[in-house]
C-alpha positions in Angstrom: 111.2 97.0 -10.9 108.5 94.7 -12.3 106.4 93.0 -10.0 106.7 89.1 -9.4 104.8 86.9 -12.0 101.9 85.4 -9.9 98.8 83.6 -11.1 94.9 84.3 -9.9 94.0 80.7 -9.0 90.3 80.2 -9.0 89.3 76.9 -7.6 86.9 74.2 -7.9 86.5 70.7 -6.0 86.7 67.7 -7.4 83.0 67.1 -6.5 80.2 69.2 -7.0 78.8 71.2 -4.1 75.3 69.1 -4.2 77.4 66.0 -3.7 79.4 67.3 -0.9 76.2 68.8 0.8 74.5 64.9 0.0 77.6 63.3 1.6 76.9 65.3 4.6 73.4 64.4 5.0 74.5 61.1 5.7 76.2 61.9 8.4 72.8 63.7 10.3 72.7 62.8 13.8 76.5 62.1 14.1 78.4 63.7 17.1 80.5 66.4 15.8 83.7 67.6 17.1 83.4 70.1 19.7 85.5 72.8 20.3 87.5 73.3 23.2 89.4 75.8 25.3 93.1 76.3 24.8 95.4 73.2 26.4 99.0 72.7 26.5 98.9 69.5 23.9 101.3 69.3 21.0 99.9 68.5 17.4 102.2 67.5 14.3 100.2 67.9 10.8 102.2 65.5 8.8 101.6 65.8 5.2 103.4 63.6 2.7 106.2 65.9 0.8 109.0 64.3 0.8 111.0 65.8 3.6 108.8 63.5 6.3 111.6 60.8 5.6 113.7 63.0 7.1 112.3 63.7 10.9 110.9 59.9 11.2 112.9 59.6 14.2 111.4 62.6 15.4 108.1 61.4 14.8 108.5 58.6 16.5 109.1 60.1 19.7 106.7 62.9 19.2 105.4 64.0 22.4 101.8 65.1 21.4 99.2 64.0 19.0 99.9 63.2 15.2 97.2 63.9 12.5 98.7 62.5 8.6 97.1 63.9 5.6 95.5 61.3 3.6 97.4 58.4 2.7 100.5 59.5 4.5 98.9 57.8 7.9 99.5 54.8 5.9 102.9 55.5 5.0 103.7 56.3 8.8 102.3 53.3 10.6 104.4 50.8 7.6 107.5 52.9 9.6 106.3 52.0 13.4 104.5 55.6 13.5 100.8 55.8 14.9 98.9 58.5 13.7 94.9 59.4 12.9 94.0 60.1 9.2 92.9 63.4 8.7 91.3 64.4 5.5 88.4 66.6 3.8 89.0 65.2 0.2 85.5 63.5 -1.2 86.8 61.8 -3.8 86.9 58.2 -4.6 87.4 56.0 -1.5 89.6 53.2 -4.0 92.0 56.0 -3.8 92.8 56.3 -0.2 95.7 53.7 1.5 94.2 53.0 5.2 96.3 50.0 5.6 97.4 50.0 9.4 95.4 53.1 10.4 92.8 52.5 13.1 91.4 56.1 13.7 90.6 59.3 11.8 88.8 62.5 11.4 86.7 62.9 8.7 85.2 65.7 7.3 81.4 64.8 6.8 81.5 65.7 3.1 84.0 62.9 2.5 82.4 59.8 0.9 80.6 57.6 3.3 82.3 54.2 2.2 85.4 56.3 4.1 84.0 56.0 7.7 84.1 52.0 7.1 87.4 51.6 6.9 88.0 52.9 10.5 87.6 51.1 14.3 87.0 54.8 15.1 86.4 58.0 13.7 85.1 61.7 14.4 83.5 63.6 12.0 83.3 67.6 11.3 81.8 70.0 8.9 82.9 72.5 6.6 81.7 75.6 5.9 80.7 74.7 2.5 78.2 72.5 4.0 77.2 74.0 7.3 77.5 78.0 8.3 79.4 76.8 11.3 81.7 74.9 9.7 85.5 74.7 9.6 86.9 77.0 6.9 90.9 77.7 5.9 92.4 76.8 2.4 92.1 74.1 -0.3 93.7 71.1 0.8 93.4 68.9 3.8 96.5 70.3 5.7 95.3 74.0 5.6 92.0 73.1 7.3 93.7 70.8 9.7 95.1 73.7 10.8 92.1 75.5 11.5 90.2 72.4 13.0 93.2 72.2 15.7 92.7 76.0 16.9 89.5 75.0 17.5 89.9 72.2 19.5 92.4 74.1 21.8 95.6 73.4 20.1 98.2 75.9 19.9 101.6 74.4 19.3 100.7 72.9 15.8 103.9 72.0 14.1 103.7 71.3 10.0 105.8 67.9 8.8 105.7 67.3 5.0 104.0 70.0 3.9 106.7 71.2 1.9 104.1 72.0 -1.2 107.1 71.2 -3.4 108.3 67.8 -5.3 111.1 66.5 -7.3 109.9 65.3 -10.7 108.9 61.7 -10.5 108.3 61.8 -6.9 105.2 63.6 -5.7 104.7 62.1 -2.5 106.9 60.6 0.2 105.6 57.5 -0.6 104.5 57.7 -4.3 104.3 59.4 -8.0 100.8 61.1 -9.1 102.5 61.3 -12.2 100.5 64.4 -13.0 102.0 67.0 -15.9 100.8 70.2 -15.1 103.3 71.5 -12.9 104.9 74.8 -12.7 108.2 76.5 -11.1 108.4 78.8 -8.7 111.2 81.0 -7.4 111.4 82.3 -4.0 115.0 83.3 -2.0 117.2 82.0 -5.6 116.1 78.6 -5.7 113.6 77.1 -7.8 110.7 74.5 -6.7 108.5 72.1 -9.0 105.2 72.3 -7.6 101.5 71.7 -8.8 98.6 74.8 -7.8 97.1 73.4 -5.5 100.2 72.7 -3.6 101.2 76.4 -4.3 97.4 77.3 -2.9 98.5 75.2 0.2 102.3 77.0 0.7 100.3 80.5 0.3 97.9 79.4 2.8 100.1 77.5 5.8 102.8 80.7 5.5 99.9 83.1 5.9 99.9 81.0 9.3 103.6 80.9 10.0 104.2 84.8 9.8 100.4 85.7 11.6 100.9 83.2 14.7 104.9 82.0 14.6 104.4 80.8 18.6 101.7 78.7 17.8 102.8 77.4 14.5 106.0 76.0 13.4 107.2 74.3 10.1 109.5 71.3 9.7 109.2 71.1 6.2 111.5 72.8 3.9 110.7 73.0 0.3 107.9 75.6 -1.0 106.4 76.1 1.9 109.5 77.6 4.1 110.6 79.5 1.2 107.6 81.8 0.6 107.1 82.1 3.8 110.8 83.5 4.2 110.2 85.6 0.9 106.3 86.7 0.5 107.2 89.3 -1.6 109.4 88.8 -4.2 108.3 85.0 -4.8 107.4 84.0 -8.2 106.6 81.4 -10.8 108.9 81.3 -13.8 107.9 78.3 -15.5 105.0 75.9 -16.3 105.3 72.7 -18.4 103.3 72.2 -21.4 100.3 70.6 -20.1 99.9 73.5 -17.8 100.2 76.4 -20.6 97.8 74.3 -22.5 95.5 74.1 -19.9 96.2 78.2 -18.6 95.3 79.4 -22.2 92.0 76.7 -22.6 90.6 78.3 -18.9 91.9 82.3 -20.0 90.1 81.7 -23.0 93.6 83.1 -24.4 95.9 80.7 -27.1 99.6 82.3 -26.8 99.2 84.1 -23.1 102.6 82.6 -22.1 104.6 83.1 -25.3 108.1 85.5 -25.6 110.6 85.3 -23.5 108.7 84.3 -20.6 108.2 80.4 -22.8 112.2 81.4 -23.8 113.5 81.7 -20.1 111.0 78.4 -19.2 112.8 76.4 -21.8 116.2 77.6 -21.1 115.8 77.1 -17.3 113.6 74.4 -17.2 113.9 71.0 -18.7 111.5 69.2 -17.0 109.1 72.2 -17.6 109.3 72.4 -21.8 
């Protein structure tokens, strides 16, 4: 039996390491979030996946703290749910929807102007800029899990971290229209995703399997599918744009030809 087809993904931040360190230096003198002993409080980490809309009532009655990833905090606010915005993103502050959001947890490598958008905020370091900083995966949701553990949360629930989407609606509140998509098959179902979401699903699924009494998923989508099928999931198709990018990066034209592309064309019209 052939092994499942998977990518080896090497990541690169949207900002250079020098930029991350320069942003972090603007936080010199600020008090960082301190480590805490385990306590009994619950935490919901809410991403922008489509399943978030299915849990509105559960989040409205949530008896714990809510951290919402990036623009999801504003979406929750519009739906009557108060949440703390959580991000490690160093990108352009104009890309952040912070309407109706008062508080934030911000990595020190975030753009300094982002801090001006909130009445209250707390900062934390990432290991990329400080040896003792928060470790973890490549997305805000995966770093949120690590920070939460250090803050004493041992009941951490993931909502809207599907890591997959319906084409044309890659977030619960918007579509970013990224054309570099892949199809991942897990448990007999196909899921459309981006490579960064695939990495997130791999990271969070490991946490869910490693410590099921601590981490709980209410997300569905690719995250739950990979968690349930850790040994058999595989990439079965890529979009034309992702195919081109992969071939450019790997320096091999025709890298995805033959039966692989034929299968893509026959079964995934949106990823021809």
